[in-house]
matplotlib code that plots the C-alpha trace (Angstrom):
import matplotlib.pyplot as plt

x = [-29.3, -25.6, -26.2, -27.9, -24.9, -22.5, -24.5, -24.7, -21.0, -20.3, -22.6, -20.8, -17.4, -18.7, -20.2, -16.9, -15.0, -17.6, -17.3, -13.5, -13.4, -15.8, -13.6, -10.5, -12.4, -12.9, -9.2, -8.4, -10.1, -7.4, -4.6, -1.9, -3.2, -0.6, 0.2, 1.4, 2.7, 2.8, 0.8, -1.9, -1.5, -4.4, -2.7, -1.1, 1.8, 5.0, 8.2, 8.9, 5.4, 5.9, 9.2, 8.5, 12.0, 12.0, 14.5, 11.8, 9.3, 12.0, 11.9, 8.6, 8.5, 12.0, 11.3, 9.5, 12.4, 15.0, 13.2, 12.5, 16.1, 17.4, 14.7, 14.7, 12.0, 14.6, 17.0, 14.4, 16.2, 19.0, 22.3, 21.2, 18.0, 19.3, 22.4, 20.0, 18.4, 21.1, 20.3, 16.6, 15.8, 14.1, 10.5, 11.2, 13.1, 10.1, 8.0, 10.3, 10.0, 6.2, 7.1, 10.6, 9.9, 6.3, 5.4, 5.0, 7.7, 10.0, 9.7, 12.0, 10.9, 13.9, 16.9, 19.3, 17.6, 17.9, 21.6, 22.4, 20.7, 23.2, 26.1, 24.3, 23.7, 27.3, 28.3, 25.5, 24.8, 22.6, 20.1, 19.1, 20.8, 21.0, 21.0, 17.9, 20.0, 18.0, 21.3, 23.1, 23.9, 21.9, 18.8, 19.1, 18.9, 15.9, 13.0, 13.4, 16.7, 14.7, 12.9, 9.7, 9.8, 7.2, 5.4, 5.0, 2.4, 1.3, 1.0, -1.3, -1.4, -0.1, -2.7, -1.6, -3.1, -2.6, -4.2, -6.7, -5.1, -4.1, -7.0, -9.5, -11.5, -12.4, -11.9, -12.1, -10.8, -9.2, -8.6, -5.2, -2.7, 0.0, -0.6, -4.1, -5.2, -5.1, -7.3, -7.5, -8.3, -8.1, -6.8, -3.3, -3.6, -4.8, -2.8, -4.6, -2.6, 0.6, -0.7, 0.1, 3.7, 3.7, 1.1, 1.8, -1.1, -1.9, -0.3, 3.1, 2.4, 4.9, 3.5, 0.2, 1.6, 2.4, 6.1, 5.4, 2.3, 2.7, -0.7, -2.5, -0.4, -1.5, -5.2, -4.9, -3.4, -4.9, -3.4, -5.9, -8.8, -7.5, -7.3, -3.5, -2.4, 1.1, 1.5, 0.9, 4.4, 6.3, 5.1, 4.4, 3.1, 3.2, 7.0, 8.3, 11.0, 9.6, 11.8, 11.9, 14.2, 17.3, 16.9, 18.3, 16.6, 13.3, 13.5, 14.6, 11.6, 9.2, 10.3, 10.3, 13.5, 14.6, 16.8, 16.2, 16.6, 13.4, 11.8, 14.0, 17.2, 17.8, 18.9, 16.3, 16.0, 12.4, 11.2, 7.7, 6.6, 4.9, 4.6, 4.8, 1.6, 3.0, 5.4, 8.9, 10.7, 8.2, 9.0, 11.7, 14.7, 15.8, 16.9, 17.1, 19.5, 19.5, 22.7, 23.6, 27.3, 28.1, 31.2, 33.6, 35.1, 37.8, 35.3, 36.1, 33.2, 32.2, 29.0, 26.9, 23.3, 21.6, 18.0, 16.7, 13.6, 13.3, 11.2, 13.6, 12.8, 14.7, 14.2, 14.3, 11.9, 9.8, 9.9, 9.7, 9.7, 12.3, 11.0, 9.1, 10.1, 9.1, 7.5, 3.9, 2.3, 1.9, 3.6, 6.1, 8.8, 11.3, 14.8, 16.2, 19.7, 19.9, 22.5, 25.1, 28.7, 29.8, 32.3, 29.6, 29.6, 27.7, 25.5, 25.8, 22.6, 22.8, 20.2, 21.7, 19.7, 20.7, 18.3, 19.5, 20.2, 18.4, 19.8, 23.3, 22.8, 21.2, 24.1, 26.7, 25.0, 24.7, 28.4, 29.3, 27.6, 30.2, 27.8, 28.8, 30.9, 28.3, 26.0, 28.9, 30.0, 26.4, 25.9, 29.3, 28.3, 24.9, 26.6, 29.1, 26.2, 24.2, 27.2, 27.4, 23.7, 24.0, 23.8, 23.7, 20.2, 20.6, 23.3, 23.0, 24.9, 23.3, 25.1, 24.3, 26.2]
y = [-43.1, -43.5, -41.7, -38.9, -38.6, -38.5, -35.8, -33.9, -34.2, -32.9, -30.0, -29.1, -29.3, -27.1, -24.7, -24.6, -23.8, -21.1, -19.5, -19.7, -18.2, -15.4, -14.7, -14.4, -12.2, -9.8, -10.2, -9.0, -5.7, -5.0, -6.9, -4.3, -3.6, -5.0, -7.9, -11.2, -14.3, -16.5, -19.7, -20.3, -23.4, -25.3, -25.3, -28.6, -27.2, -29.0, -27.5, -26.2, -24.5, -22.9, -21.4, -17.8, -17.3, -16.9, -19.7, -22.0, -20.8, -21.3, -25.1, -25.2, -21.7, -21.5, -19.3, -16.7, -16.7, -16.3, -13.3, -11.8, -12.1, -9.7, -7.1, -4.1, -5.8, -8.3, -5.4, -3.3, -3.9, -1.9, -0.6, 3.0, 2.5, 0.5, 2.7, 5.5, 3.5, 3.9, 7.6, 7.1, 4.4, 1.1, 2.5, 5.0, 2.3, 0.0, 2.8, 2.7, -1.1, -0.7, -0.6, -2.0, -5.1, -4.8, -8.1, -8.0, -10.6, -8.3, -5.2, -4.4, -5.1, -3.6, -1.2, -4.2, -6.1, -3.1, -2.5, -6.2, -6.0, -3.3, -5.6, -8.6, -6.6, -5.6, -9.3, -10.6, -7.8, -9.9, -10.9, -14.0, -17.2, -16.7, -20.4, -20.9, -23.1, -23.5, -24.6, -21.5, -18.9, -16.3, -18.5, -18.3, -14.5, -12.8, -12.5, -8.7, -9.1, -10.5, -7.2, -7.4, -11.1, -13.8, -13.8, -10.0, -10.3, -13.9, -15.0, -13.9, -16.0, -19.0, -18.9, -18.4, -15.7, -14.9, -14.0, -16.4, -19.2, -18.2, -18.3, -18.3, -15.5, -17.7, -16.0, -17.2, -20.5, -22.7, -26.3, -27.9, -30.1, -27.5, -25.2, -26.6, -24.5, -20.8, -17.7, -16.2, -12.6, -10.3, -7.6, -9.0, -7.8, -4.3, -1.1, -0.6, -3.6, -1.6, 1.6, 0.9, 1.6, 3.4, 6.0, 8.3, 10.1, 13.7, 14.4, 13.8, 16.4, 18.9, 21.7, 19.9, 16.5, 13.6, 12.8, 9.6, 10.0, 7.1, 5.5, 8.8, 9.7, 6.4, 7.1, 10.3, 8.6, 6.8, 3.5, 3.5, 4.0, 1.2, -1.2, -1.5, -1.7, -1.5, -5.3, -5.0, -3.4, -4.3, -7.9, -8.9, -12.5, -12.6, -12.4, -11.3, -9.0, -5.6, -3.8, 0.0, 2.9, 1.1, -1.3, 0.3, -2.0, -1.7, 2.1, 2.4, 0.4, 2.7, 5.8, 7.0, 9.0, 10.6, 13.4, 15.4, 18.8, 20.8, 23.2, 26.0, 24.1, 23.5, 20.2, 18.6, 15.7, 14.5, 12.2, 10.7, 8.8, 6.1, 3.1, 4.7, 5.0, 7.6, 10.6, 9.9, 9.6, 9.0, 9.8, 12.3, 9.9, 9.7, 12.4, 12.1, 14.5, 15.5, 16.9, 18.4, 18.9, 20.9, 19.5, 20.9, 18.8, 17.6, 16.5, 19.4, 20.5, 24.1, 24.5, 22.5, 22.5, 20.6, 19.9, 17.8, 15.8, 15.6, 16.4, 18.2, 18.7, 20.0, 20.4, 23.9, 24.4, 21.7, 20.0, 22.2, 21.6, 23.5, 22.3, 19.5, 19.0, 15.4, 13.9, 13.0, 9.9, 10.2, 13.6, 14.6, 17.1, 18.7, 19.9, 22.3, 23.6, 27.1, 29.8, 27.3, 28.2, 28.9, 26.0, 23.5, 20.2, 17.9, 17.8, 14.9, 14.3, 12.1, 11.0, 10.0, 8.3, 8.8, 6.5, 7.4, 11.1, 12.2, 9.3, 10.3, 13.6, 12.0, 9.6, 12.3, 14.4, 11.5, 10.8, 14.4, 13.7, 11.1, 8.2, 5.3, 2.5, 0.1, 2.8, 4.5, 1.3, 0.7, 4.2, 4.2, 1.0, 2.5, 5.5, 3.4, 1.3, 4.4, 5.8, 2.6, 2.7, 5.7, 4.8, 6.3, 5.6, 7.1, 8.7, 10.0, 12.4, 14.6, 16.5, 20.2, 21.2]
z = [-11.4, -12.3, -15.5, -13.6, -11.3, -14.2, -15.9, -12.7, -12.2, -15.7, -15.2, -11.9, -13.7, -16.5, -14.0, -12.2, -15.4, -16.3, -12.9, -13.0, -16.5, -15.4, -12.5, -14.6, -17.1, -14.2, -13.3, -16.8, -16.1, -13.5, -15.1, -14.2, -10.7, -8.4, -10.7, -9.1, -10.8, -7.7, -8.0, -5.5, -3.4, -4.9, -8.4, -9.0, -11.1, -11.8, -10.6, -14.1, -14.3, -10.9, -12.1, -13.3, -14.8, -18.6, -18.9, -17.6, -20.2, -22.9, -22.3, -24.3, -25.9, -27.4, -30.4, -28.2, -25.7, -28.4, -29.8, -26.4, -25.0, -27.7, -27.0, -24.7, -22.6, -21.6, -20.7, -18.8, -15.5, -16.9, -15.3, -16.1, -14.2, -11.2, -10.8, -9.7, -6.9, -4.3, -4.1, -4.4, -1.8, -2.3, -2.3, -5.0, -6.9, -6.7, -8.3, -11.3, -11.4, -11.9, -15.6, -15.7, -13.7, -12.5, -10.8, -7.1, -6.8, -8.6, -6.4, -3.5, 0.0, 1.8, 1.4, 1.9, -1.0, -3.3, -2.5, -2.9, -6.3, -7.5, -6.7, -8.4, -11.6, -11.8, -11.7, -14.0, -16.5, -18.8, -16.2, -18.1, -19.4, -23.1, -23.7, -21.4, -19.1, -15.9, -14.1, -15.2, -12.5, -14.4, -14.1, -10.4, -10.2, -8.6, -11.0, -11.2, -13.2, -16.1, -16.6, -18.6, -19.1, -20.0, -16.6, -16.6, -19.4, -19.4, -15.7, -12.9, -9.7, -11.6, -14.3, -17.9, -20.1, -23.8, -27.1, -28.7, -30.7, -34.2, -36.5, -33.7, -31.9, -29.0, -25.6, -22.1, -20.6, -23.2, -21.9, -22.3, -20.6, -20.2, -17.3, -16.9, -19.8, -20.3, -20.4, -23.9, -24.4, -27.5, -25.1, -25.8, -29.4, -28.6, -27.9, -24.6, -23.2, -23.8, -22.4, -18.7, -19.4, -22.7, -22.0, -19.0, -17.3, -17.8, -14.4, -16.0, -18.8, -20.0, -22.1, -22.1, -23.3, -21.0, -20.8, -22.8, -25.0, -27.4, -27.2, -27.4, -30.5, -32.0, -31.2, -33.2, -36.2, -39.1, -37.8, -35.0, -37.4, -39.6, -36.6, -36.6, -33.0, -31.4, -31.8, -35.5, -36.0, -32.8, -32.6, -36.2, -36.5, -32.7, -32.6, -29.2, -30.7, -29.6, -32.1, -32.0, -32.8, -31.5, -34.5, -37.7, -40.2, -38.4, -38.3, -42.0, -43.2, -41.4, -43.3, -46.9, -47.4, -50.7, -52.0, -55.1, -56.7, -56.3, -58.8, -57.5, -58.3, -54.6, -53.0, -50.8, -48.4, -47.8, -45.0, -44.7, -41.7, -43.6, -41.3, -37.8, -35.7, -33.3, -33.2, -34.6, -32.4, -29.6, -26.0, -25.0, -25.1, -28.8, -31.2, -35.0, -36.7, -40.3, -41.7, -45.0, -46.1, -49.2, -50.9, -53.5, -56.3, -53.9, -51.3, -48.9, -46.8, -47.6, -45.7, -43.2, -42.1, -39.3, -38.3, -35.4, -34.8, -31.0, -28.1, -25.9, -22.2, -19.2, -15.5, -14.0, -11.1, -12.7, -16.1, -19.1, -22.9, -24.9, -28.3, -30.1, -33.7, -34.1, -37.2, -36.8, -38.3, -42.1, -42.1, -44.8, -44.0, -46.4, -45.5, -48.0, -48.6, -50.0, -50.8, -52.0, -52.2, -55.8, -55.6, -54.5, -56.5, -54.3, -51.2, -48.8, -46.8, -43.6, -41.2, -37.8, -35.0, -31.4, -29.5, -26.0, -26.4, -23.2, -21.1, -22.1, -20.4, -17.4, -16.9, -17.3, -14.8, -12.3, -12.6, -11.7, -8.3, -7.6, -6.7, -4.5, -6.1, -7.3, -8.6, -10.4, -12.1, -13.4, -14.6, -16.4, -18.1, -19.1, -20.6, -22.6, -24.0, -24.9, -26.8, -28.8, -29.8, -32.3, -35.9, -39.5, -40.8, -44.3, -46.4, -50.0, -52.2, -54.8, -57.6, -57.7, -60.9]

ax = plt.figure().add_subplot(projection="3d")
ax.plot(x, y, z, "-o")
ax.set_aspect("equal")
plt.show()
């Protein structure tokens, strides 16, 4: 009889785990629908487990935290974004946070809360304690200041979610002491998981293409057919670095760039998008400029050429696209200098990356409207940061004598 009751109890426990896992599997279908990290009352979490701040996660996941804190995900609640909220109102601001800080606990619930947040961001620009010190003032900030942090992707109603353990394909509930186990899903390693923020709907299309079309660009590339997802490049070996065009080394490795004299004796720069699974650059924000400078024997500039790779949009009675000259996945493009000056000795080719080209214009325009003090200070900070993000990706001289 005792043995029967023990077996019965084990079966009930297993049934409970199965039902719970099935419930969380359904939850994954709507993972980004009004996401909430708040733990339900019946969870017996420790104070540390209930704390959704990334500094709390760092107490056990230090390497992931150290990678993430340098990423743009950690800076998603940015001064350039927040500085616009004063003129928008808290409801419109919360619409922006659906990607920049999407948890329900991160959204604004009042105008006062939103305006207070502007002042707080001025005082604490980082939004996170870089040393993961839970006693630091940054660790006491509202959760929204941490942007796209650990809980945004890994916590729903207190339950932890993530990819299957390394070397395993097992999905569903995985028992464990920490957090009472977690729910494993291969969705965390698929591009569709990133699409909520990195693929805009067709309703945001300009000239037939959504404002941000990154996932669809990937779907149309060879990388999709080869099973290489966003995470393959931006989270290699599961590192939470989320590197992109702001990172010079990361960008340089993704491209093949060379200069040579072609069969017509003309200097050429050639760029191939070799390891990029979407348009380069993706989105409307960055611009990549290719410059050619013809030099005489004294190094004086005799002639110049410039080409841009950019999706340039503007607003005039609705959004319009001026041009789209971006490099598509696996595409090779050649930039040729012709009709050289007779005194030409060398041609200097340069590739310059301006990661925040579009935002610079937005910030400058906003400052002309003379925003209120807190908003103005944040937008000025954003513009200054954007100006510092430009970099020289490539430079090479070729002799033309």
